[in-house]
C-alpha positions in Angstrom: 22.4 -52.6 13.4 24.7 -52.4 16.5 28.4 -52.6 16.1 30.7 -54.7 18.1 31.2 -51.9 20.6 27.4 -51.7 21.2 27.1 -55.4 21.7 30.0 -55.4 24.1 28.4 -52.6 26.0 25.1 -54.5 26.3 27.0 -57.6 27.4 28.8 -55.6 30.1 25.5 -54.1 31.3 23.9 -57.6 31.5 26.9 -59.0 33.5 26.9 -56.0 35.9 23.1 -56.3 36.3 23.4 -60.0 37.1 25.9 -59.1 39.8 23.4 -56.6 41.2 20.7 -59.2 41.1 22.8 -61.6 43.1 23.6 -58.9 45.7 19.9 -58.0 45.9 18.9 -61.5 46.7 21.6 -61.7 49.4 20.4 -58.4 50.9 16.8 -59.5 51.0 17.8 -62.9 52.5 19.7 -61.0 55.2 16.7 -58.8 55.9 14.5 -61.8 56.3 16.9 -63.4 58.8 16.9 -60.1 60.9 13.1 -59.9 60.8 12.7 -63.5 61.9 15.0 -63.1 64.8 13.3 -59.8 65.8 9.9 -61.6 65.7 11.4 -64.5 67.8 12.6 -61.9 70.3 9.2 -60.3 70.5 7.6 -63.7 70.9 10.0 -64.5 73.8 9.0 -61.3 75.4 5.3 -61.9 75.0 5.4 -65.4 76.5 7.5 -64.1 79.4 9.8 -67.1 79.4 12.2 -69.0 77.4 11.5 -69.6 73.7 13.1 -72.8 72.5 15.1 -72.8 75.7 16.7 -69.4 75.1 15.8 -66.5 77.4 14.5 -63.2 76.1 17.7 -61.2 76.6 19.6 -63.6 74.4 17.0 -63.3 71.6 17.2 -59.5 71.8 21.0 -59.6 71.7 21.0 -62.0 68.7 18.5 -59.8 66.8 20.5 -56.7 67.6 23.8 -58.3 66.5 22.2 -59.6 63.3 20.8 -56.1 62.6 24.2 -54.5 63.0 25.8 -57.2 60.8 23.1 -56.6 58.1 23.7 -52.8 58.1 27.4 -53.3 57.9 26.9 -55.7 55.0 24.5 -53.3 53.3 26.9 -50.4 53.4 29.9 -52.5 52.4 28.4 -54.7 49.7 25.5 -52.9 48.1 27.7 -51.1 45.7 27.8 -50.4 42.0 29.9 -53.1 40.3 31.4 -50.5 37.9 32.4 -47.5 40.2 31.8 -48.8 43.8 29.2 -46.1 44.6 26.5 -46.9 47.2 23.2 -48.0 45.6 21.0 -46.6 48.3 18.5 -48.2 50.6 16.1 -49.6 48.0 16.5 -53.1 46.6 15.6 -52.3 43.0 18.0 -49.6 41.9 17.4 -48.4 38.3 20.8 -46.8 37.9 23.9 -45.8 39.9 23.7 -42.2 41.1 27.5 -41.9 41.0 28.4 -43.1 37.5 25.0 -43.3 35.9 25.2 -47.0 35.0 21.7 -48.1 34.1 20.9 -51.7 35.2 19.3 -54.0 32.6 16.6 -55.1 35.1 15.4 -51.5 35.2 15.2 -51.4 31.4 12.8 -54.3 31.0 
């Protein structure tokens, strides 16, 4: 039987893991947006004209700007909710390499 401290610890891990899950979904959504704009830039290059009325250099610029924004967001927001350590480049961290917090999603 777990005591109150054990239950509190499990609740804390569940809350922290839920925060990681929200961040993971945002990170993946940002990646999808970058990939879509990169594909649109490639398509604009292939057809050698305007795509949706926007010339190729603009598509490339938009894709590059979005990629930089995604990378900045990755390094700024993809952090352990307990210690603030960077969680790496994968979208399914099992634990924080800085403080050792194990995420509930990894324990399923």
